Each structure stands twice: as C-alpha cells, then as structure tokens.
C-alpha positions in Angstrom: 0.0 0.0 0.0 1.2 3.5 -0.8 -0.1 7.0 -1.5 0.0 8.9 -4.8 3.0 11.2 -4.5 2.8 10.8 -0.7 -0.6 12.4 -0.6 -4.2 11.3 -0.2 -5.4 8.0 1.1 -3.4 4.8 1.1 -4.1 2.7 -2.0 -3.7 -0.9 -3.0 -1.8 -1.2 -6.3 -1.5 -3.9 -8.9 2.1 -5.3 -8.8 4.4 -3.5 -11.3 1.6 -1.1 -12.5 1.9 2.6 -12.6 -1.7 3.9 -12.3 -3.8 4.8 -9.3 -4.8 1.8 -7.2 -7.9 1.3 -5.2 -8.2 3.8 -2.3 -8.7 1.5 0.6 -6.9 0.6 3.8 -9.4 -1.5 5.5 -11.7 -4.3 4.3 -13.3 -6.1 7.1 -12.8 -9.9 6.9 -11.0 -9.7 3.5 -8.1 -12.1 4.2 -7.0 -12.1 0.6 -6.5 -8.3 0.6 -4.7 -8.6 3.9 -1.8 -10.3 2.0 -1.2 -6.9 0.2 -1.4 -4.8 3.3 -5.1 -4.1 3.8 -6.3 -4.4 7.4 -8.9 -7.1 7.6 -9.7 -6.8 11.3 -12.3 -4.2 12.2 -11.4 -1.3 14.6 -14.0 -1.3 17.3 -14.7 1.6 19.6 -17.2 1.7 22.4 -18.8 4.8 23.8 -20.9 5.2 26.9 -23.9 7.3 26.0 -25.4 7.1 29.5 -29.0 8.1 29.7 -29.0 9.7 26.3 -31.4 8.4 23.8 -29.6 8.7 20.4 -31.7 9.9 17.5 -29.6 8.0 14.9 -26.3 6.4 14.1 -24.9 7.4 10.7 -22.6 4.8 9.1 -21.2 6.2 5.9 -18.2 5.9 3.6 -15.6 8.5 2.8 -17.9 9.7 0.0 -19.8 11.5 2.8 -17.1 12.0 5.4 -14.5 13.5 3.0 -16.9 16.3 2.2 -19.1 16.8 5.2 -18.3 17.3 8.9 -20.1 15.5 11.7 -22.0 18.8 12.3 -23.1 19.1 8.7 -24.4 15.5 8.7 -26.2 16.1 12.0 -27.8 19.3 10.6 -29.1 17.5 7.5 -30.3 14.7 9.8 -32.1 17.1 12.1 -33.8 18.9 9.2 -35.3 15.6 7.9 -35.6 13.4 10.9 -38.9 14.8 12.1 -40.8 12.4 9.8 -38.6 9.5 11.1 -37.9 8.4 7.5 -34.4 6.9 7.6 -34.2 6.4 3.8 -35.1 10.0 3.1 -32.5 11.2 5.6 -29.9 9.0 4.0 -30.7 10.3 0.6 -30.5 13.9 1.7 -27.1 13.3 3.3 -25.8 11.7 0.1 -27.3 14.5 -2.1 -25.6 17.1 0.1 -22.2 15.4 0.0 -22.5 15.0 -3.8 -23.3 18.7 -4.2 -20.3 19.7 -2.1 -18.0 17.2 -4.1 -19.2 18.6 -7.4 -18.4 22.1 -6.3 -14.8 21.1 -5.5 -13.8 19.9 -9.0 -12.2 16.7 -7.5 -12.4 13.6 -9.6 -13.8 10.4 -8.0 
C-alpha cells in the first residue's frame, strides 16, 4: 500500500503497474486483501452514551465524510428526521455530499 506522490489515502496497487490503485486501507474480513497490506480486522470503539437516547447512528463511507463534517451531517439529519424516514434522511445526506463534491472539482 502506498499513497500517490505521498498524498491522499493509502491505495492498493497492482504489482508493477503505474496507475492509481484502489483507495482503501481496511476491508473487514478480507483475508486475501490482507496479503497486500489491507487491514482485515475491524477497529471497534465503544462509547458510553449514558442516559442519552440517540436519534440516529450514521454509518457512511468516505464519500460522505470527505466532504461533510459531523456537524453538517447532523444538521441534515435534524432537518429531515422529524418524519422518522431513515431512507429520506440518508438520501438527503448523500445529495448534500455530492453537491459539495461537485463544487470542488475533484475527480472520483
């Protein structure tokens, strides 16, 4: 695994090839990818939320987290959560992340 010119995410490359590899450093349970340096064991963190009753847990890929902060995701969630429609909330988060990405000019 390596980065392009030392920047960006770690990538898995084809042996002896000189074009961008797959941007990934973790693939849970993927023992074959582990042979080329990908982490196949999940990182687990536990948090005590005490008496709080969480509204939602957002699990998203870097397609969201590269372009939106926790606060931005929370704001979208709070704007659409009143109808308790998880699918609609997820769509709105993805739409917002896509709009931000398109405004950056980055290629994906």
